[in-house]
Structures are given as structure tokens and as C-alpha cells.
C-alpha positions as CSV (number, residue, x, y, z in Angstrom):
1,M,-62.5,11.4,-17.6
2,T,-65.3,9.9,-19.7
3,V,-64.6,6.1,-19.9
4,L,-67.7,5.3,-22.0
5,E,-69.8,7.5,-24.3
6,V,-72.8,6.0,-26.1
7,Q,-74.3,8.1,-28.9
8,G,-77.6,7.4,-30.4
9,L,-77.5,3.7,-30.5
10,R,-80.3,1.9,-32.5
11,R,-80.8,-1.8,-33.1
12,S,-83.8,-3.6,-34.6
13,F,-84.7,-7.2,-34.9
14,A,-87.1,-8.2,-37.7
15,G,-88.7,-4.8,-37.6
16,L,-88.9,-4.5,-33.8
17,R,-86.8,-1.6,-32.5
18,A,-85.1,-3.0,-29.4
19,V,-82.9,0.0,-28.8
20,D,-84.0,3.4,-30.1
21,G,-81.6,6.3,-29.9
22,V,-80.0,5.5,-26.6
23,S,-77.3,7.9,-25.4
24,F,-75.4,8.1,-22.1
25,G,-71.9,8.3,-20.6
26,V,-70.0,6.7,-17.8
27,E,-67.3,8.7,-16.0
28,Q,-64.2,7.2,-14.4
29,G,-64.9,5.7,-11.0
30,E,-68.7,6.0,-11.5
31,V,-71.3,3.3,-11.2
32,V,-74.1,3.7,-13.7
33,S,-77.1,1.4,-13.6
34,V,-79.5,0.6,-16.4
35,I,-83.0,-0.4,-15.3
36,G,-86.4,-0.9,-16.9
37,P,-89.2,-3.4,-17.2
38,N,-88.7,-6.7,-18.9
39,G,-88.2,-6.2,-22.6
40,S,-87.1,-2.6,-22.3
41,G,-83.8,-3.2,-24.2
42,K,-81.4,-3.3,-21.3
43,T,-79.4,-6.4,-22.3
44,T,-79.5,-5.4,-26.0
45,A,-77.9,-2.1,-25.0
46,L,-75.2,-3.9,-23.1
47,N,-74.6,-6.2,-26.0
48,L,-74.1,-3.2,-28.3
49,V,-71.7,-1.6,-25.9
50,S,-69.6,-4.8,-25.5
51,G,-69.5,-5.8,-29.1
52,V,-71.7,-8.8,-28.9
53,L,-74.1,-7.0,-31.4
54,R,-73.4,-4.3,-34.0
55,P,-75.6,-1.3,-33.9
56,D,-77.7,-0.3,-36.9
57,E,-76.9,3.4,-36.0
58,G,-74.9,5.3,-33.4
59,R,-71.5,5.1,-32.0
60,V,-69.7,3.7,-28.9
61,L,-66.6,5.6,-27.7
62,F,-64.4,3.9,-25.1
63,Q,-61.7,5.9,-23.5
64,G,-62.0,8.4,-26.4
65,R,-61.7,5.8,-29.1
66,D,-64.4,4.8,-31.5
67,V,-65.0,1.1,-30.9
68,T,-68.4,0.8,-32.6
69,G,-68.8,-2.8,-33.8
70,L,-65.4,-3.9,-32.4
71,R,-65.4,-7.6,-31.5
72,P,-65.7,-8.5,-27.8
73,E,-62.1,-9.9,-27.6
74,R,-60.7,-6.7,-28.9
75,L,-62.8,-4.7,-26.4
76,A,-61.5,-7.0,-23.7
77,E,-57.9,-6.2,-24.7
78,A,-58.8,-2.5,-24.7
79,G,-60.1,-2.8,-21.1
80,L,-63.8,-3.6,-21.2
81,S,-64.8,-6.8,-19.4
82,R,-68.4,-8.1,-18.8
83,T,-70.5,-10.8,-17.3
84,F,-73.8,-12.1,-18.8
85,Q,-77.4,-12.4,-17.7
86,N,-77.2,-16.2,-17.9
87,G,-74.0,-17.1,-16.0
88,R,-71.3,-18.6,-18.2
89,V,-68.5,-20.6,-16.7
90,F,-66.4,-23.4,-18.1
91,G,-67.9,-26.3,-16.2
92,N,-65.0,-28.8,-16.6
93,L,-62.3,-26.3,-15.6
94,S,-61.5,-25.5,-12.0
95,V,-62.5,-22.2,-10.4
96,A,-58.9,-21.0,-10.6
97,E,-58.7,-21.9,-14.3
98,N,-61.9,-20.1,-15.0
99,V,-60.5,-16.9,-13.4
100,L,-57.1,-17.4,-15.3
101,I,-59.0,-17.3,-18.6
102,G,-60.1,-13.8,-17.7
103,L,-56.4,-12.8,-17.9
104,T,-56.1,-13.9,-21.5
105,P,-56.3,-10.3,-22.9
106,T,-53.2,-9.4,-20.8
107,L,-51.0,-12.2,-22.1
108,R,-48.1,-11.2,-24.4
109,A,-45.5,-14.0,-24.4
110,A,-48.2,-16.7,-24.7
111,R,-50.0,-14.9,-27.5
112,P,-47.4,-13.7,-30.0
113,L,-48.6,-11.8,-33.0
114,A,-52.1,-11.6,-31.5
115,R,-52.9,-8.5,-33.5
116,W,-52.4,-10.4,-36.7
117,R,-55.7,-12.1,-36.1
118,D,-57.5,-9.1,-37.5
119,I,-55.8,-9.6,-40.8
120,P,-57.5,-12.4,-42.7
121,V,-54.5,-13.4,-44.8
122,L,-52.2,-13.5,-41.8
123,R,-54.5,-14.9,-39.2
124,W,-53.2,-18.4,-39.5
125,V,-49.7,-17.2,-38.7
126,S,-50.9,-15.9,-35.3
127,L,-52.6,-19.3,-34.6
128,L,-49.5,-21.2,-35.6
129,A,-47.3,-19.0,-33.4
130,E,-49.6,-19.6,-30.4
131,T,-49.6,-23.3,-31.0
132,A,-45.8,-23.4,-31.2
133,V,-45.4,-21.4,-28.0
134,A,-47.9,-23.8,-26.2
135,L,-45.9,-26.8,-27.4
136,V,-42.4,-25.4,-26.6
137,D,-43.5,-23.7,-23.3
138,P,-40.5,-21.3,-23.2
139,P,-39.3,-19.6,-19.9
140,S,-41.0,-16.3,-20.9
141,V,-44.4,-18.0,-21.0
142,R,-43.8,-19.8,-17.7
143,R,-42.9,-16.6,-16.0
144,E,-45.9,-14.8,-17.5
145,L,-48.3,-17.5,-16.3
146,A,-46.7,-17.5,-12.8
147,E,-47.3,-13.8,-12.6
148,R,-50.9,-14.2,-13.7
149,E,-51.5,-16.9,-11.2
150,A,-50.8,-14.4,-8.4
151,E,-53.6,-12.2,-9.8
152,V,-55.9,-15.3,-9.8
153,E,-55.2,-15.7,-6.1
154,S,-56.0,-12.1,-5.5
155,Q,-59.4,-12.4,-7.2
156,L,-60.3,-15.5,-5.3
157,D,-59.4,-13.8,-2.0
158,R,-61.9,-11.0,-2.9
159,F,-64.7,-13.6,-2.5
160,G,-63.3,-15.1,0.6
161,D,-64.8,-18.4,1.8
162,R,-67.1,-18.5,-1.1
163,L,-64.4,-19.2,-3.7
164,R,-61.0,-19.5,-2.0
165,P,-61.6,-23.1,-0.6
166,R,-63.1,-24.1,-3.9
167,A,-60.2,-22.9,-6.1
168,E,-59.4,-26.4,-7.5
169,A,-63.1,-27.6,-7.7
170,A,-64.6,-28.0,-11.1
171,A,-67.0,-25.1,-11.8
172,H,-69.9,-27.5,-12.6
173,T,-69.9,-28.6,-8.9
174,L,-70.5,-25.1,-7.6
175,S,-73.7,-23.6,-6.4
176,Y,-75.4,-21.2,-8.8
177,A,-74.3,-18.2,-6.7
178,N,-70.7,-19.3,-6.7
179,R,-70.7,-19.7,-10.4
180,R,-71.9,-16.1,-10.7
181,R,-69.1,-15.1,-8.3
182,T,-66.6,-17.0,-10.4
183,E,-67.8,-15.2,-13.5
184,I,-67.4,-11.8,-11.8
185,A,-63.9,-12.8,-10.6
186,R,-63.0,-13.8,-14.2
187,A,-64.2,-10.4,-15.5
188,L,-62.2,-8.5,-12.9
189,A,-59.0,-10.5,-13.4
190,S,-57.6,-8.3,-16.2
191,G,-58.1,-5.1,-14.2
192,P,-60.6,-3.6,-16.7
193,A,-61.1,0.1,-17.1
194,L,-64.9,-0.7,-17.4
195,L,-66.7,-3.6,-15.7
196,V,-70.0,-4.4,-17.4
197,L,-72.3,-6.5,-15.2
198,D,-75.6,-8.0,-16.6
199,E,-77.8,-8.9,-13.6
200,P,-74.9,-10.2,-11.4
201,T,-77.3,-11.2,-8.6
202,A,-79.9,-12.9,-10.7
203,G,-81.1,-16.1,-9.0
204,M,-79.4,-15.2,-5.7
205,N,-81.3,-15.2,-2.3
206,P,-81.3,-12.1,-0.1
207,V,-78.2,-13.2,1.9
208,E,-76.2,-13.9,-1.3
209,T,-77.4,-10.7,-2.9
210,A,-76.2,-8.7,0.2
211,E,-72.8,-10.3,0.0
212,V,-72.3,-9.4,-3.7
213,L,-73.6,-5.9,-3.0
214,E,-70.9,-5.4,-0.3
215,Q,-68.2,-6.7,-2.8
216,L,-69.5,-4.3,-5.5
217,L,-69.4,-1.4,-3.0
218,A,-65.8,-2.3,-2.1
219,L,-65.0,-2.2,-5.9
220,K,-66.7,1.2,-6.1
221,A,-64.7,2.5,-3.2
222,A,-61.5,1.3,-4.9
223,G,-62.4,3.3,-8.0
224,Q,-63.7,0.6,-10.3
225,T,-65.9,2.0,-13.1
226,I,-69.0,-0.1,-13.5
227,L,-71.9,-0.3,-15.9
228,L,-74.7,-2.4,-14.4
229,V,-78.0,-3.9,-15.4
230,E,-80.0,-5.2,-12.4
231,H,-83.6,-5.9,-11.5
232,K,-83.1,-5.6,-7.8
233,I,-83.9,-2.0,-7.2
234,D,-82.7,-1.8,-3.6
235,L,-79.2,-2.9,-4.8
236,V,-79.3,-0.3,-7.7
237,M,-80.3,2.5,-5.4
238,R,-77.5,1.8,-2.9
239,L,-74.8,1.2,-5.4
240,S,-75.4,3.6,-8.2
241,D,-74.1,7.2,-8.8
242,R,-76.6,7.6,-11.7
243,V,-79.4,5.5,-13.0
244,L,-80.6,5.3,-16.6
245,V,-84.2,4.0,-17.2
246,L,-85.2,2.3,-20.4
247,D,-88.7,1.5,-21.6
248,A,-89.5,0.1,-25.1
249,G,-85.9,0.7,-26.1
250,T,-85.8,4.5,-25.3
251,V,-84.4,6.4,-22.3
252,I,-87.4,7.7,-20.3
253,A,-85.4,9.0,-17.3
254,S,-81.8,9.6,-16.1
255,G,-80.4,11.0,-12.9
256,S,-79.5,10.2,-9.4
257,P,-81.1,7.3,-7.7
258,D,-83.5,9.6,-5.7
259,E,-84.4,11.6,-8.9
260,V,-85.2,8.4,-10.8
261,R,-87.1,6.8,-7.9
262,N,-89.6,9.6,-7.8
263,D,-89.9,10.2,-11.6
264,P,-93.6,9.8,-12.6
265,R,-92.5,8.3,-16.0
266,V,-90.5,5.6,-14.2
267,I,-93.4,4.8,-11.8
268,E,-95.7,4.5,-14.8
269,A,-93.3,2.2,-16.7
270,Y,-93.1,-0.2,-13.8
271,L,-96.6,0.0,-12.4
272,G,-98.7,1.0,-15.5
273,K,-100.6,4.2,-16.2
274,R,-102.6,5.4,-13.2
275,R,-106.3,5.3,-13.6
276,P,-108.4,8.2,-12.4
277,A,-110.1,7.6,-9.0
278,V,-113.7,6.5,-9.3
279,R,-116.0,8.9,-7.4
280,P,-118.8,7.4,-5.4
């Protein structure tokens, strides 16, 4: 089954075409990586897919539904979770609380009338309902949160000694690598149909990168569908089923890791155009 289908996405900023006619798909259980030189449009493409930006042209289909321009919170409810290039955690909350926030799209009792938020005239009703539930704290909400806390425990266990002993520590006290792990755990908490990762190992040393790679390989083995942007090519080649290469906002190559690795257009994009040899 095709989880994500991107059709002809275009996006410009002040006359600069950052993404120009990008199309690709991600099948269920597949890991697709997007690579390319700096400024090639990788993160912009992810932002268009995840609703952070609206495309000028093109469509995004998620599990067969047209979600073009849908807000990120609605995409999260539909089953698309992501991390960001610059790690984002709530510094004054604990690690466990950060992960619990990732379960917000799955809450029902604690978020009555959540769908009403899309109706401007009725949005305030939804906000008042959530406030009332938070103040009253009915048994249904307590049961729901207890169930979600079990999922938090499961996600912390995924990262073992890196996060489990730090469950109650404030996120701002963590190392950079553990903040990134917390962000990944938060994105995984809701059991997304598609996990979108924007440079999850950025700033990590080789040991930390290897640990995250093993965790991502375990997710892949469990059937998790992943769309990945990453600069560390060794990680991309080990993890990916298919690789998409962008340069100047356009797709210049697509295929298996081996096909892409040996594509002359990819080599030229990363290393520059080869100059003819100078004869003596």
C-alpha cells in the first residue's frame, strides 16, 4: 500500500524556486531517504509534506487522502509524525512529559470536540470543553492518561539507558544527543503510519550515530514506514530501501542505494563537475 504520494510539489520564496516539481512515493514498511547538497530543498520538501508549508503547486496524498496544505496537527491526528532539523523539546518538562505530548493526537476523553477547532465560529466551544475537562479531571480522562503513560514507558525502553534513567529529568538538562532521542521517542509515541525524520543524527558523534542507526533498523524491521532526510551517507545507504536525490529543488536521481551511489549526476552534484584531464 502506498502510504505517501507526492505529486509535482513546487514552492518558491521571493522568486527563488526551492522545490521544483518534486514527485515520489513511500510504500508501507519502506524507508525512503532524501539526500542532496546543502540548499537542495530537502527540508523544504519535508515541510511541504508535513503541513508546515503550503505548496504553490502539487498535491500530497497520505493513505489515499488528499492532505495538501492540511495543518500539522491534523496530519498528526491522521498518522504522520515528524522530527525537525533543529531538535525541539520542551526544556522545562521532563523527558516522560515530552514523550507524553506526542500522544496528544490519540487523546479522546481529554480533547472533546477536537474536530470543532476547524470551524472558526465553533472553535471556542472546543477550547472551553478542553478547559472544563482539565479542571474537572473525570475518571475517563484519568483512565486515558494512565493508558498513555504505559506507551510512554514503552518508548523510553526503546532507548534503554540513554532515556530510561532520565525519565523524570528536565529536558534542558539532557545532552544534545539525548534531546534528539527524546524528540524521536515523542514522534513515535502515537504509533504513526509515517515517521518523518529530518536529520535525526545531526550533531551526534560516530558512537551516538551508530546507536540511533541500530534503533532505526529495529523500527524498520518492525515495519515502521519512514521518510528520512540525512546528511550521513553511510547511515542512508545502510537504512534505506530507496533514495531520492535533490539538487536545486529538483529530483536528479532516484533508486536503490547502490544505483544512487554510482549515478554520475549524484557524484557531480556533491563533488562538482569533473574537469577534463590536462595532458602533459
